[in-house]
N, C-alpha and C positions, 0 to 999 in steps of 0.2 A: 612501493607506497601502500598499495591495497592490502598486502599481507600485514603491514604494521597496523592498519586501521581495523583489520579483522581480529586482532588479538582481544578486542573488546567484544562482548556479546550484546547484540541489539534486540530490543523488544519490539515486535511488530504485531499490530492488530490487523488481521486480514479479514475484510468484510466481503464475502463472496458466497453467493447462494448455490452455485454448482459445485458439488463436492469433488467431482473429477478435476475441475480447474484448481480448486484449493489443494488437492493432493499433488497435482503437478507442480505447483509453486513450491510446496514443501519439499518435494523430491528434488527439484532443480537446485534449490538452495542448499539442501543437505549434501548433494553430490559435489558441489563446488566449494562449499564453506560449511562443513558439518557443525561447527560450534559457534558460528558467527551470529546466528539469528535464532531468537526464541519467538515462535509464532503462536499467537492465539487466534483461532478461527471462529468467526460467527457468520451466520447466513443472512443477516438482515441488519439494517441500521438500528432498529429498535432493540436488538440484542447487543449492539455495541454501546448503547447509552449507559447502562449500569457499569460496564467495564471502564468506560472513559471517566466516569464519576469517581471510581475508587482507585484507579491505577493510572500511572503515567506510562505512555508508550513512546518509543523513539520515533515511530513512524506508523502511519495508517496506510495500508495497501487496500485500495477500494475499487470494487467493480461498479460500473455505472448502471447496470441493469439488475435491480434487486426487487424483491417482492413488495417492499414498502417504500421504495424511492427509485427514481429513474433519472439518469442524466446528471446534469450539474447540480440539481437540487440535493443529491446525495452529498456532494462536496459541501454545499452550504450548511446542511444539517450537522455534519461532523465538525466543521470549523467553529460553529457556535458552541459546541460542547468542549472542544479541545483546540483553542485558537493557537496555541504554541506548538502543536504537534504537526509536523509536515505530512502532507497527504500526497501519495502517488496513486494515480488512477491506472488501473490495469483493465483495459477494455477489449472486448471482442469485436467492437464496431470501429472500423477505421473511417472516422468522419472528422474532417478537419474543423468544421464548425463546432462540433461537440468538444473536441480537444481544446480549441481556443476558449470556449465558454468555461470549461472546467478550470483552465488556467486563470481566467479572469476572476473566477469564484475563489481562487486560492490554492488550487492544486499546484504542487511544485513541478510535477512531471506527468506526462501521459505516456504509457507504454502499451503496446498492442500484443495481445495474447498470441496471435499467429506468428509474431516475429520474436518470440521469447525463447531465450536459452539461459542456462544457469549463470555463466560468467557475465553476460550482459545485464541480467536481472540483479545479480549481486553487486555489480559495479554501480548501477543506477541507484539502488537503494542506499548503498554506502555513501555515495556522493551526496544525495539529498540529505541524509542524516548529518553528515559532516558540515555541509553548507548551512544547515539550520542551527548549528552550534556556534557559528562564527558571530 
């Protein structure tokens, strides 16, 4: 089933201020599904704003600790700009309260960086994208 879904290429806006983490996500996804995801990376919410105004993304992958937004307020800001685009939080902080607040604000899933691997990341992103299309 996953292979069938990956015949399509999905556009992802990755909002992450640590370039090492952004590179890791790109590498993990390219290793397990080289042509399945087109990733646009920005380092702050303010840099995501013009992109979200001019282009539609299939998913936003969002870090919660950014230079211009922190925690669930990041989710709030992006949902205002792109209410129909699903958001997946990718956090380095394992905090159940923060995870629940992010979901209450509209994030579809919360993933933790230290538990991340390519197949799990690919599966989670694909699942959220497909669920948002139903």
